[in-house]
N, C-alpha and C positions, 0 to 999 in steps of 0.2 A: 504494500500500500504506500502511496506516495502523495504528498500534498502538491497540488498543481496550481498554475497561474490561470487555469481555465475554469475556475469556479468550484473546485472541490477536490476530492481524491479520486484516484483512478488506478485501475489495474491494467496489465498488459503494456508495460513500459519497455521500449527498446533503449539500450544504452551501450556505449562502447567503453569498455573499462580503461583503455589506453588512449582514447581519442584526445587530440589537442585542437584548440581553436586556431584556425588559420588567420593570418593577418589580412587586413583589408579595410578600405574606407567604409564608414557607415553611410547608409542612405540618408539618415537623419539623426539628429541628436535628441529627438524626442524619446518617449518611453518605447521599449522594444515591441515589435509586433508579436502576436500569437497567431498561429495558422490553424484553421479548422477546415478539414477536408470532408466533404459529404459525397458518398458514393451514389450510384444509380438508384438503389432502393430508398435512400434517404431523401431523394428528390423525385420519386417516381410518380407522385400524384399530389393532390392538394392537401390531403391529410398528412402526408410525410413532410411536405414543405412547411406546414403549420408547426410541426414538431421542430424543424430546423429553426424557424423563426423564434420559437420560445427558447431554444438552446442559445442562440446568438444574443437574444435580449438579456440573458442572464450572465453573459461573459463580462466580467468586470475588468475591462482593459481599454485603454484609450485608442489602441490601434489593433484592428482585427483584419486578417486576410482570410477570406473564405474561398476555398478552391472546390469547384463542383464538377461532377461527372454529368453526362447526359441523363435524361429521365430514364429510369429503369422500369422494373415491373414487367408485366406481360402484356404486350411485347416490349422489349428494350428498344429505345430509339436508335441506338447505334447499330443494332442488328438489322433493323428495318432499313436504315440508310445503306448498309453494305449490300443488302439483298437487292436494292434498286439497281446497282451497277450490273450485277449478273443478269437480272431480268431485262435490262436494256440491251445487253449483248444478244439475248435470245428473242428480242422484240416482243416481249409480253406486255403490251401497252395497257391492257385492262388491269393487270396485276399491279403495274406501276401506279396507275391512277388510284387504285384502291389503297395502296400503301401510303401514298402522299396524303390522301384524305385522312387516313388513320393518324398519321403524324400530326397533321394540323389539328385534328379533333382532340388528340391527347393533350396538346399544349393549351388549346382553347378551354377545355374542361377544367384544367388546373387553374388557369387565370380567372375564369368565371367565378370560381369559389373563393378566390384569394384577393382579387383586386377590383376596385371600382371600374366600370366600363370605360371611363375616360382615360384611365391609366393603362388598362389592358389593350385598348384598341391599337395604339401605335406599335406596341410590341407584336401583336398579332399581324399587323400589316407588314412588319419587318420579316416575320417568319414566312408569310406568304411570298414576299419578294425573294427571299432566299430559296424557297422551294421552286419558284418560277425559274430562277437561274439554274438550279439543279435539273429541272425538267429540260431546259435547253441543252444542257450538257448530256443528259441521258439520250436525247434525240440524236445527238452526234454519235454517241456510242452505238445506237441502233443502226445507224447508217453504215458505220465502219465495221460493225460486228466484232469489235475488239476494244480493249482499253489496257492501260498500263497501271502500275502500282500507284503512281502519282495521282491518278484519278480517284482511286479508292481512298487514298489518304485525304484528299480534298473533300470528298463527299462525306466520309465517315465522321469527320470532326465537327459537323454542323450542330449536332445535338448539344454539345457543351455550350455553344454560343447561345442557343435558345434557353437552356435551363439557367444559365448565368444571368441573362437579361431578365428573366422572370423573377429569379430570386433577388436580384438587386432591387427591383421594384417592390417586391413583397417586404423586404427589410426596411426600405425607405418609407413605405406606406405605414408600416407599424410605428415608426418614429413620428410621422405626421399626425397620426391619430392620437398620439400622446402629447401633441402640441410642441414637438421638437423639430429641429431642422434635419433635412436629409444629410446623411453622412457616408452612405455607401456609394462607391463608384464602380461601374462595370469596367473590367479590364479584359480585352481580347488578347490572349496570350500569343497569338500570331504576330502581334505588333511588338512584343518585348522578348519573348523566349526564343533564343537563337541557337541552332544546333548545326553541326556538321555531320554528315552521314559517313560511317566507317565502311570498310570493304564489304560488310554484310548488311549494309543499309540500316545499321543501328544508329540511333542518335547519340552524338557526343556533344554535351552542352558547352556552349561558349559563354562561360560565366561572366567574364569582363564585359562583353558587349551586352549581355542580358541585363546585368546590373546597371550599366550606363543607360540603356533604353528605359528601364523601369524607373530609375531616378529622374530622368527627364520627364517622363509621363507624370510622375507624382508631383513634380513642381507645378503642374498645371491644374491640380485637383482642388486647390483652395481648402475649404472646410470639410471636404470629403476625405476623412482620415482613414476610413475603412475601405477595403478592396474586396470585390467579388470577381474572382479570376477563373477563366475557363481552364479546366484541366485538360490533359490529353493532347492538346494541339500546340503546335509551334511552327516555326519557319526555319528554313535552311539559310546559310550565309548567302546563298544565291537568290533568296527571296521566294523560294518554292514552299508552299504550305505542306506540312507533313504532320506526323503524330509521334508520340513517344512510345507507341506500340503497346504490348500487353502490360496491364497494370499501370497504364500511362498516367492516370489521374493521381494515383499514389505517388508516382515519380514526380509529377508536377508539384505536389504539396511539399515534397522533400527539397526540390530545387528552389522553390520560392521561399521556403524556410531558410535555406542557406543564403540566398541572395538578400533577403530582408533582415538577416541576422536575428531570426526569431528567438523568443525565449522558450517556446515550446510548440510542438505540432500535435494536434489531436486528429486522429483518423476516426470518423464517425461511420459506423457500418451497422449491420444487423446482428452482430454478436457482441457479447459483453466482455471483450478482452481477447487475449491470446490463450488458446487451449493447448494442453499437452499432446493432444491428438485431434483428429477431425471428429467433433462430437456427433456428427451424423453417422459415423461408422463405429465409434467407440463411446458408448453412453457414459462410461465412467471417466471420461476425459475431464481434467481439472483445469481451471483458470490459473494461469501463472502470473503472479503479481509483478515480476520483473524478468526480463529476458535480455540476455546479451546478444550482440551481433552474431557471434558464433553459434549460440544456442538457437537463434532464429533461423539461421541457415540449416541447421540440422533438423529442426521441426518442419521446415518447408520441404526438405528432401524426403522426409518420411510421411509427407502428406497431410500435415496438420493445417487447419484453416488459419493461416497467418499471413500478414502482409509480407511479401517477399523482401528479404533484406537487401537485395540488389537495388530495389527502387528507393530504399531508405538511406542508401550509402551517403548521398550528399549531406543529409542532416546529421547522420551518425558521425561523420568525419569532423563536423563542427561541434560535437558534443551537445547537440540539441535533443532534449528528451522527446520521445514519441509515445503518445498515449492512444490506446485503442478503446473506444467506447461505443455504446449502443444507442443509436438515435432514438429507438423506440423504448428504451429503458434508461433514460438519461440520469435517473437518480441512483442507478447501480454504481457502487463505489469503484 
């Protein structure tokens, strides 16, 4: 059990016994950020987003960075987007139209339950515009009957844009209803998170450029001291949109934790911490209060439901503690 800066105590802490803090200039001399990452199930519908809203409202910190995945649930938005590309290749236009309608309705339903119509309307319009752009791209794929990996990367990352826009509005609306000023700013990670692709097309983060871009952006935000950042997506040094691949949103949280020199990172998911084994397969699995980097690697290797340590490496190298908590059981210690 460990006391945290995120409003209580928490289990499931990753730490590196021998980690040292790397030198580097601070983005700001204000109080340090805390990073909260919410996965797809945590933003999968209006009920889940309300839980997120309450969690963030109870974070006692002057600067919060929220990193979000695309809307999850059944079906997951990212899965729907990826399926569009293959459907376009095989010219299944009716199926494409149905999926696009499903995507729009999923986001519209969430906003209808969370936001006043005047606030929701421009966000829905922007989602419609994005989907129209994707439709045009899909038509080109249908004509050529082929596509490359860059197309899939571009299409699959749109879900994070939409969920982050919605959550930004939800969090600001909550402040407005309390008679407070807006403080949350939407951050499109494609504009700030820069990577180079290695020989296996894996992303290698360019930390200096990423930090400079984020610092420049933050200088323009005024009183918006909290950030809502799109997980998963980024851009290459050549300006090509790409993604951080598997577990990308967790990787995003770790990257931004390092770049922002955060005091802590909390990964909000649908389990209450790190288990000794996959609880779905081993009913007697126990929650572990603290887990070292090496222990996390071993747990992941043997199939435990755990955040993969590779994605946490940027934060662990900076000695930033990582907490695993349950969005739907936020009072669990």
